[in-house]
N, C-alpha and C positions, 0 to 999 in steps of 0.2 A: 199650244202651238209655240214653237221656238222662234223668236225674232232676234236678229242680230243687226245692229244699226251702227254704222260708222259716221264720224263727223270730224271736222277740223281741217279738211283739205283746203288748199288755197294756192294762190299764185305768190311765190316768194322769190326774192333775188338770190343768186348764188352766194353761199356763205351764211345765209339766213337759217332760221329755226322754225319748226312747226311742232305742235303736239297734236297727234291724232288720238281720238277717243273712240271706244267701241263699247256699247252696252248690249248685254244679252239678257233676254227675258224668256220665261217658260222653260228654263233649264236650271239644274242645280249648279250654280255658277262656281261655287267653291270647290266642287269636285271635277270641274272641267279643265282640260288643257286648252290653251288659247294661243292663237298665232296671228301674225300679220304677214300678208303676202302682197306682192305687187305685180302688175302686168302693164308693161309698156306697149305702145302700138306695134302690132306685128310680131310681138314676142309672146312667149309662154308665161304663165303665171309662176312666179318664183317666190321661194321662202325669203322673208326678211328677218323675222325673229319669232321665237316661241317661248312660252312660259308655262310650265306645268302647274298642276294643282299644288305641288310642293314648292313652287316658286323657283324651280330650276330653269335656267334660260339657255337658249341656243341662238346664235346670230349667224347670218350669212357673212361671208368675208367682206362684202361690200358695206355692211352695216357696222362691223366691229369698230369700236372707238368713236363712233359718231351717233349711233342710235341706242336708245335704252327702252326696253319693254318693261312694263310694270303692271300690277293689277291691284284693284281695290275690291275685295270680295264684298265688303259692306255696301258698295255702290254698284255691284255687278258690272264693273267697268274695267277694261284693259286699255292701257295707254301705250303710245309709241312716241317717245320724245326724239325728234330728229334735229340734229345740229350739223352745222357746216354742210348744208345742202349743196348738191351739185346738179348741173343740168341732167346728168344721167340718172338722177333719182326721180325724174319726171315719170309718173305712172298713175294708174288707178290702184289705190291701196285697199286691200280687202282684209276683213277680219274673219277668223275662223274660230268656232268653238267646237270642241270635240268631247264627247262623253259616250261611254259604252259603245265604242267603235262606230259612232255616227258623227258625221261632220255637218256643221251648220255654217252657212256663209251669209255675209251681208251683201249689200248691193255695191259697196265700194265708195271711196271718196277720192276725188281727183287732186293730185299734188302736181303742181307745175313749177319748175325751177327755171327761171329765165330772167334776164335783165331787160 
């Protein structure tokens, strides 16, 4: 059974930083494409960043220059380093693992940016 678990969400002041982590088990992690998405209240779930099994990355325009996605295949973990956080970054952040045309999601971790 595939399990995807996010962690690291918190309340942070504008301009602050957070690092989110996501571990995936029950899946061949090194062959998986991974992504971070977020969903703010009343809005759809949007892409934040993805990283392929070959370590190619894609970022949403809102994340470029502030967020960095990375992966550690030895630890079955994908990270999202978020810097210069803004109130509009407030959302539930979800991790997705994709392999063989199947997507697996975690339960999400809350990020709140507020003074």
